[in-house]
N, C-alpha and C positions, 0 to 999 in steps of 0.2 A: 612421519613427523611426530616426535614425542611432545606431549602436552605438559607444560610446566604449570601446574595448578597452584603451586605455593608461592609463585612470584607475585609481587605487588600488582602486576598486570598479567593475568593468566594468558598464556600464549603457546602456540606451537610453531613459532617462527624463529626460535633461537634468540630471543631478545637479550638474554644475558650475555651473549657473545658479541653484542654491538652496544657497548657502553654509551656511546654518544647518542644513539637513537633511543636507548632505554631512558637516559636522563631527560631527553627532550619530551618523550611521551609521559614520563612521570611528572614533568613540569606542567604538561597540559592537563593531566588528570584532575588536579584540584579545581581547575577552571570548569571542567566537565561536571564535577560534583556540585559546584556552586550553581551552574546552570540548571542541573537536575533539581536541586532544592528550590530554586526560584521559579522554574518553568515546568517542572515535572508534575505528577499527580498532586493536587492540592489537598492537604489535610490527612494524608495517609502514610506519611513517610516514617512514622514510628510503629506502624502496624506490621504484623508478620503475615506475609502472603505465601500461599502454596505455589511456588514457582518452579518451573523446569529450567535447569541450568546445564549447559553443555559442559561435559567433562572430557570429551574427546571428539574427533571428527568422524568417528565411525557411527553407523546407525544406532548402535547400542549406547553411544555416548549421550543420547538424549533421554535416557531412562532415569536420570537423576532428578528427583523431586524433593523439596523440603520447604518448610516455612522459613522465610527470610525477610528481613526488612529491606525495602527497595534500595536505600542508599548503600547497603552492604552487599548488594548483588554483585556477583563476580563477573563483571564485564571483562571481556578479553578479546584477543586477536586470534582468529582461527582461519586457517586456509586449508581447503581440501587438497590433499596431496596431488600434485600434477603428474600426469603420465610421463614416463621416461622418454627422452628424445621427442618431446612434443613438437608438432609442426603447426604452422599457421594453415588454417583450413579453408580460406576463402580470400577473394580479392586479388590484388596485384602481386601479393607476396605469398600466394598459395604454394605450399610445399617447402617454404623456407623454414628454418628453425625458429621456433617461437622465442620471443624476447623475455629474458629474465631482468633486463634493465630497460629503462625508457629510451627508445630510439630518438635521437636528437630531432629528426624531421617531424616527429609527432608529439613532441613534448607539450606544446600548447593545447593541442586537441585532447590528449589524454587527461591533462589536468582539468580541462573544462568538463569532460565526461565525469570524472571522479567527484569534482566539486558539486556538479548538478545533482548527481545521485546522492552524495553525502548530505546535501542541504535538505532533501526530503525527509530524512530520518528524524532529526530533532523537530522539524516542522510539525510532523504528525503528533508527536508527544505534546507539543504546545497547543495544538488544536484540541486535543482531548483532555486537557488539564483538569477541567471541572467536572467531567462526566462521573467520576466516582461518587459524587454527592447525590446522584440520582439513580444509582445502579438498581436494576430490578431484582437482583438476587446476589448472594455471595458468589455463586458460580460465575455470573457475568462480571462481577467486580474483579474477581481473580483473572478472568480472561482479558479484561481491559489492561490490567497491570502486566500480564504476560506479554501482550502486544507492546506495551510501552517500553519495558526493559529490553525487549529484543530490538526495537527500533534504536534504542540507545547503543546496543552492541553493533548494529549495522553502521552507526555513526563511527564507532571505534574502528571498524574495518576500513572505512574510507580515510579516516584520519591517519591510520598507520601508513597507508599508501602515500598520502601527501607528505608525511614526515620522512619516510624512508627514501622516496624516489624523486622528490621535487625541491629539496634544499630549502632555502630561506623562503622562496615563493610558496612552497607547500606549507611551511609552518604558519605563514601569515594567512593562507587560505583556511587552515584548520582553526585558527583563532576566530576568523570571520564566521565560521559555521556556528559559533556560540554567541555571536553578536546579532545576527539577523533574527527577526521575530515574525512568526506567522501573523499575517494581517496587519502588521505595523504600517502606518501611513508612509513613513519616510524610509524605513529599512525593512521591507518585507522579504519573505522567502522568494526564491528564484522563480518557481513555477506556480501558476495561478491556483491550481486545485489545493495547494498547501497553504493558501491564505484564506480559504473559505472557513467560516466558523462551523464548529461541530458542537452544538449546545444540547443535543438530545441523542438518545440511544438509537432512534431510527436512522439518524444521519450517520452515527458511528457504524451501524451495521452496513449501511450502503457504502460508506467509505471503505470498510474492510472488504466488502464484496467486490466493489468496482475499482477503487483507486489502488488498493493493494494488489489487485489482479494486474493492473498496469505494471506495478512493481515486479510481478512475476515475469512478465514478458520483457521488460527492460533488463532485468537481471539475467534472464535466460539468454538474451542477445549478447550481453556483456560477458557471460560465462564462456562464450566462444572466442573471446578476444585473443589476438596474438600476443598481447602483453600478459604473460602467465600469472603474475601476482594478482592482477585484476580479475582474471578468469577464475582463479582459485578462490578468491574472496567471495565473488558473486555466487559461485557454486554452493558454498556453504550457506550463504544467506538465503538461498532458495528454500532450504529446509525449514527455516523459520517463517518465511513468507507463506508457506502452505498453511500454517496454523492461523495466520491472520485472515486468510480467505475463508477458512473453515468457520471462524467466528462470525464473519459477515454473512455467508451463505446460510448457515444454520440459524443465525439470529433472525433473519427475515423469515425463514421457514417457520420458526416458532411463533412469530407474530401472525403469520398467515393461518397457522393451525389454531391459534387462540381466537382469531377473528371469526373463523368458520364456526368454532364452538359457540361464540357469543351470538352469531347470526341466528342460531336456532333458538336462543333464549330471548333475544331483544324483540320488542314490538316492531312489527314490519321489517325486521332484519336490520334495523338501524343500530349498529354496534356502538355508536358514539353515546347513546343513552345508557349504555352499560359499561362505559369506560374502555371500550376497545378502539382499535385503529381501523377505519374503513379501508377496504381494498383500494378504492379510487385514490385515497390519500397516499397509500404506500406507492401506488403507481407514479404519482407526481414526484415523490422523493426519488424513485428509480430514475425517472426522466432527468431530474436535476443532476444526480451524481454520475450517471452513466455519461451524460454529455460533457460534464466538467472533466471527467477522466479521459474521454476521447481526445480532448485538447492536449493531454500530456504527450501524445505521440508526435506532436509537431506537424509540420507541413506535409501534405501528401506528395508534393513534388519538391524535393529538398536537395540542395547541393551539399549541405552538411552530411546528410545521410549517405550520399554517394561517396563523399570524401572518407567518412568513417569506414564504410565497407571496403572501398578500394585499398585503404591503408591497413586493413586487417585489424582495425580497432574494435569494431562492433559488427557482429554478423546477424543473421536471422535467428529466430527462436529455434533452438535445436538444429543449428546449421549442420553440425557434424553427424547427427544421429537420425534425422528425419529422412527416410528413404524417398520421400516425394521430392526432396531437393536434389536435383542431379547436376545443375549448373552452378558451381560454386565460384565462378568468375563473374558472371552476370554482366558481361560487356555488351552482348548483342540483343538480349531479350527486352521485351516491353511488358508493361502491366496495364491491363485495361482498367480504366477509371472514368469518372465523370468530372466535369468542371462547370461552374455556373456560366450560362450565356448572358447576353446583355440585360435581359429582364429577370435573371435569376433561374430561369428554366435550365435543368441539367442538359449538357451536351456531352457526347462521348469524347474521351481523350485517351491517348496512349502515352504513358510515361516511361521513359527509359528506366530499365529495371533497377539499376543502382540508385537512381534518384527517387524511386518509389519504395525504398526499404522501410520507411516509416509506415507507409500504407500497408505493406505486406504484414508488418508486425501488428498493426491495428486491426486488420481484417481477421487475423488469427485470434486476437483478443476478443473480438465481438462474438465469434463462434463459441469461444470458451465461456463467455458471460451467459450466452443463451442456454448452455447446458445447466447452469445454476438456476436460471429462470424457469426452466422446464420442471425442475424438482418442485418448485412452488406451485406450478400449474397442476401437477399430478395430485397435490393435496386437494385442490379445488375440484378437480374432476372426480376424485374419489368421493368427495362430499356432495357431489351433484350441484355445485355452485356455478351459476352461469356467469363466469368472469374469467378472463385470461390475461395474465401479465404479458407485456411485450417490452422489448427494448425500443426506445425511440430511434428514428432514422438517424444515420450518421450526420445528416445535414442540420439536424435540429439543435438550436441553442449553442452554436459554436462561436468561440472567440479566437481560435487559431486555425490556420489553414485556408483552404479554398472557399469555405462556405460562410465567411464572416460578413460579406457585403450585402446579404439579404436575409430576411427572416424566413424560417421554415417551420411548418407544423410538425408534430411528432411522426407523421407519415412521410415527411420529406417534401411536401408541396410548398412552393413559395407563397408567402402571404405578405400583404402590405403592412405598413406600420400601424395603421388604425386597427386592422384585424388582430395583429399581435397584441396591442395594448388591451383590446377588448377581451381576448381569449387566453392570455398568458396564465391567468390563475386557474384555468382548466387544465393546463399542461404542466405547470411548475408549482411548488408549494407557495401558497399565499401567506400573508401575514396572519390570517385567521387560522390556517392550517398549522403554522408554527406555534401560535398561541395555544391551540388545542393540544398539540403534542407536548408542549411545555407543561400544560396542566396535568398530564399523566405522569410526568417524571418525578415521582415520589420514591425515595429510597426504600428498599426492603432488605434489611441486613440480618434477618433471623435465619439460621441454618434450616434448610428444608422449605422455606417460604419463598414466594415469588409474587411480583406485581401482577395485577389482574389483566394487563394488556398483552401479556406474552406467555406462551406455554413453557413448561420446564423442559430441559433437554432430555433426550432419550438415555444418555449415559453421562456419568460424571467424568472427572479427570483422573487418569492413572488408576482406574479400577475403583475409585472412590464413589460413594453414592452422592445423590444430589444434596442430601442433608449433611454432608461433610462440612467441617468448619474450614472453608477455603481461605478465610481471612480471620486472623485472630487480632482483635482490636486492642490497642493499648489503652487501658482504663485511665491512665494518667494524662492522656492527650485531651486537652480541653475541647477540641472539636468532636472527639469521640463521645465525651460526656454529654455534649449538646445533642448528639444523635439520640 
């Protein structure tokens, strides 16, 4: 697939050979830019950011870095080249030739999958719109904007599929992706986690650690799809998603490192007196964002999940490459789980494997999250700090699936309403917690400097030092002058 970088819309899908599609996407492009200017990073659109831009779909294609203004970023459409004579690898159509066009029987389901995935991309940009105004360093400010522009490119990937393969319905869906707004009362984003406010950097790091990791697993499952254009789009998006998770995991790691340092200096180890973030407070944010992200996997016992798997639309994570997966039809197997009994007490339950595909995906996600949490705990252990981060139980603080009818504590034990009201501020961020974190969110824009509540990174971007000018501010911007 040759990459056309000189086109108005950079792409490797031969857009110049399909004039009707090209005109439709070029008509959508100004609406996207208008949305970006209205709902993208507020106050930084004329600044030059040290951004990574894809110039090819090869691994070396990610080696291109330059200072660029975000509205001038070369958003484009990139598909990983599909293997020749690709076959569907799971479900009822296993062994059939993969689809290059939308099969009529699955048109509605595929469109729903693409729209739901596409809706998450602009949503996260909207959620993070104000964060630049409180960035702890230029390094972090640059990373925020890198995440934002890549979410914008992910939106382009889904909009391309809607325009090319779903006709008028697809074009209307693409327009609606720019109309919905994160957290809007009347016209919110489709999935709950993408309507949650992200007003501070601890929330941002938790979002990129946990919610973007959900994106990794959803994209990984869709990369197995029998619909080759969707699979190829998601495979390329996974490369970008890895950076988002890196930002989150290392961001929290740096907070933990700084807190450990301040514990040695602060009276009685109370880091809040020294402008640090207490470990218990970080844990409450972890509880919140992990549980919110768990909801994104949907119901544990799901007819939709069974339908998507049976139809070859969405497989398991690494369905074709994970040697542990030997049954790619999943007609006879069951998956062991639990369900709430009459009083909320868990009782064992066997779910037909196809119906449990959301749960299979979610369980893999939980293991992956714990790997990141363990890196934070190693910092504490090395420092001799008697504290250990944990992930809350999957039953805790749920609004989707089997566990919504009863309250559970972080260990997964059922609690009554009175106990929940009394103790929820021990388990989730309280108003006082959020007010304290907000008080720390003061910007630090000087190269080589960093806010006092977080440690600097071990390495810079693209072999640059921490003191590199990752953002070059426009001196004529009135917001910049105010800074």
